[in-house]
DRENPAKOL-679601 format. One line per 4 residues: number of its first residue (from 0); their letters; for each residue x, z, y negated of C-alpha. Coordinates in Angstrom, 3 decimals. Layout:
BEGIN
NUM) A) X,Z,Y | ...
END
This chain:
BEGIN
0) MMKW) 17.947,-39.842,-30.870 | 18.495,-41.754,-27.492 | 14.871,-41.827,-26.738 | 14.477,-44.230,-30.096
4) IPVA) 16.990,-46.788,-28.659 | 14.710,-48.406,-26.198 | 12.005,-48.795,-28.846 | 14.387,-50.242,-31.430
8) LALG) 15.768,-52.654,-28.758 | 12.295,-53.598,-27.639 | 11.286,-54.429,-31.282 | 14.659,-56.266,-31.758
12) LSAC) 13.982,-58.324,-28.691 | 10.264,-59.130,-29.687 | 11.459,-60.311,-33.144 | 13.655,-62.781,-31.648
16) SSTP) 11.009,-64.328,-29.481 | 8.574,-66.345,-31.049 | 5.940,-68.929,-29.983 | 6.799,-72.590,-30.737
20) ETTY) 5.310,-73.888,-33.824 | 2.148,-76.359,-33.219 | 2.536,-79.725,-34.925 | -0.427,-82.199,-35.352
24) YQLP) -0.189,-85.790,-35.557 | -2.269,-88.573,-37.063 | -1.942,-92.225,-36.433 | -1.114,-94.060,-39.836
28) AAGN) -3.483,-97.009,-40.696 | -2.571,-100.212,-42.150 | -1.573,-99.659,-45.707 | -2.833,-103.177,-46.938
32) AAPA) -6.273,-103.179,-45.914 | -8.375,-105.854,-47.714 | -10.803,-104.334,-50.339 | -14.381,-104.922,-49.533
36) SGLA) -15.860,-107.566,-51.497 | -19.336,-107.809,-53.078 | -20.551,-110.415,-50.369 | -23.636,-109.518,-48.261
40) TGSR) -23.154,-108.812,-44.657 | -24.720,-111.978,-43.352 | -22.509,-114.366,-45.567 | -19.211,-113.395,-43.739
44) PAVF) -18.312,-112.870,-40.467 | -18.632,-109.337,-38.937 | -16.898,-107.353,-36.181 | -18.351,-104.082,-34.651
48) VQHV) -15.825,-102.071,-33.124 | -17.991,-100.290,-30.620 | -15.782,-98.177,-28.489 | -12.193,-97.385,-27.783
52) SVPD) -11.892,-95.596,-24.457 | -8.755,-93.689,-23.088 | -8.262,-92.340,-19.738 | -8.451,-88.419,-19.045
56) YLAG) -4.524,-87.977,-19.300 | -4.577,-89.268,-22.774 | -7.837,-87.869,-23.745 | -6.588,-84.270,-24.234
60) NGLV) -4.957,-82.850,-27.568 | -1.186,-83.187,-26.367 | 0.853,-86.327,-26.811 | 1.938,-87.719,-23.718
64) YQSS) 5.372,-88.498,-22.406 | 6.452,-90.258,-19.298 | 9.458,-88.562,-17.799 | 10.171,-90.420,-14.917
68) DVKY) 8.483,-93.405,-13.030 | 5.854,-91.118,-11.550 | 5.658,-87.938,-13.881 | 3.873,-87.581,-17.154
72) VIAA) 4.233,-84.533,-19.590 | 1.472,-83.583,-21.966 | 2.851,-81.721,-24.740 | 1.743,-78.387,-25.549
76) SNLW) 2.798,-77.818,-29.086 | 2.817,-81.464,-30.377 | -0.917,-82.337,-30.574 | -3.310,-85.094,-31.977
80) ASPL) -4.795,-83.882,-35.182 | -8.258,-85.565,-33.842 | -9.179,-86.861,-30.560 | -6.893,-90.057,-29.787
84) DQQL) -9.864,-92.445,-29.057 | -11.457,-91.642,-32.521 | -7.872,-92.171,-34.025 | -7.475,-95.593,-32.140
88) QQTL) -10.754,-96.816,-33.418 | -10.302,-95.802,-36.880 | -6.928,-97.286,-37.190 | -8.303,-100.372,-35.246
92) VSNL) -10.868,-100.779,-37.917 | -8.427,-100.639,-40.597 | -5.792,-102.666,-38.998 | -8.427,-105.390,-38.091
96) SAAL) -9.709,-105.364,-41.823 | -6.269,-105.905,-43.024 | -5.694,-108.789,-40.645 | -9.041,-110.344,-41.074
100) PGWL) -9.488,-110.637,-45.054 | -12.847,-111.522,-45.888 | -14.569,-110.142,-42.757 | -16.557,-107.151,-42.535
104) VSAS) -15.173,-104.776,-39.865 | -16.792,-101.550,-38.967 | -17.311,-98.728,-36.350 | -20.801,-98.726,-37.119
108) PLGQ) -23.391,-101.628,-35.901 | -23.678,-104.213,-38.610 | -26.801,-106.350,-37.786 | -27.598,-109.330,-35.494
112) QQDT) -24.804,-111.658,-36.591 | -21.818,-109.728,-35.507 | -19.199,-109.871,-32.952 | -18.873,-106.600,-30.746
116) LNVN) -15.555,-105.354,-29.637 | -14.708,-102.711,-26.873 | -11.312,-101.521,-26.296 | -10.094,-99.743,-22.959
120) VTGF) -6.690,-98.148,-23.646 | -4.737,-97.272,-20.243 | -1.371,-96.437,-21.805 | -0.468,-94.929,-25.112
124) HGRY) 2.599,-92.727,-24.619 | 6.449,-92.444,-24.847 | 8.591,-93.227,-21.991 | 11.938,-91.681,-20.600
128) DGHV) 14.012,-94.952,-21.180 | 13.398,-94.752,-25.164 | 10.508,-97.055,-25.026 | 6.721,-96.624,-26.047
132) VISG) 3.883,-98.025,-23.775 | 0.628,-99.483,-25.002 | -1.668,-101.058,-22.639 | -5.142,-101.756,-21.757
136) DWLL) -7.787,-104.573,-22.266 | -10.350,-105.572,-24.750 | -13.667,-107.214,-24.511 | -15.304,-109.293,-27.113
140) EHQG) -18.849,-110.447,-27.281 | -19.143,-113.516,-29.697 | -22.599,-115.241,-29.863 | -23.454,-114.548,-26.316
144) QIVK) -19.819,-115.554,-25.093 | -17.581,-112.830,-23.689 | -13.888,-112.881,-23.851 | -11.759,-110.408,-22.038
148) RSFA) -7.817,-109.923,-22.628 | -5.446,-107.526,-21.280 | -2.352,-106.243,-23.398 | 0.815,-104.517,-22.434
152) LTLP) 3.364,-103.647,-24.953 | 6.475,-101.958,-24.577 | 8.334,-101.215,-27.869 | 11.725,-99.545,-28.540
156) QTED) 11.684,-96.215,-30.241 | 14.520,-96.370,-32.843 | 14.672,-92.468,-33.191 | 14.173,-89.343,-31.432
160) GYDA) 11.400,-86.971,-31.813 | 7.613,-87.100,-31.815 | 7.382,-88.259,-35.504 | 9.299,-91.573,-34.398
164) LVRT) 7.060,-91.622,-31.350 | 3.882,-91.615,-33.505 | 5.165,-94.216,-35.664 | 6.263,-96.385,-32.909
168) LAKG) 2.834,-96.266,-31.232 | 1.271,-96.913,-34.665 | 3.272,-99.994,-35.052 | 2.291,-101.288,-31.516
172) WQQE) -1.238,-100.647,-32.128 | -1.160,-102.475,-35.264 | 0.552,-105.376,-33.521 | -2.109,-105.404,-30.929
176) AGDM) -4.731,-105.448,-33.700 | -2.973,-108.531,-34.993 | -3.352,-110.268,-31.742 | -7.163,-109.244,-31.523
180) ANAI) -7.531,-110.536,-34.901 | -6.031,-114.037,-33.929 | -8.207,-114.125,-30.907 | -11.400,-113.126,-32.971
184) RTLN) -10.452,-115.726,-35.585 | -10.056,-118.604,-33.269 | -13.697,-118.039,-31.891 | -15.203,-118.247,-35.266
END
């Protein structure tokens, strides 16, 4: 009888230890994107969102959290559902479409009469002080003219947790898309 006690104890302990559940996150896009009209591409302004790049520390699957002024933690169980650069590009197209009604905004080339937008994201993470950081720069080519602007947003995260982190990052990205849309509009 005594020889079964270690086996039962081992089974009991293994039942208590479980691997953490993996959670996947997707950035929500603007809910009020303008519907496409029947106008031909040439009769309305067009923006080609060519590329959104992220640095290596953001290019992995895990959400990133800055735990001190010099330390970053990449989550092992809280992951992006698809690559972050793709999510940023897709939501940027959606957010710009909402902010530029009557414009054609796409992640595919649209023809010769288009503005071309490239974005370099250098920060897209949560921070130890309860804020999120969204930073980088963007480059817009408009009729041979090149405009480059930097951005640096720090927004308070109103709740704890990864859900709130992703929602706040999405809110900041939408805000930056609005700033890009204003700059694009002034050039046209």
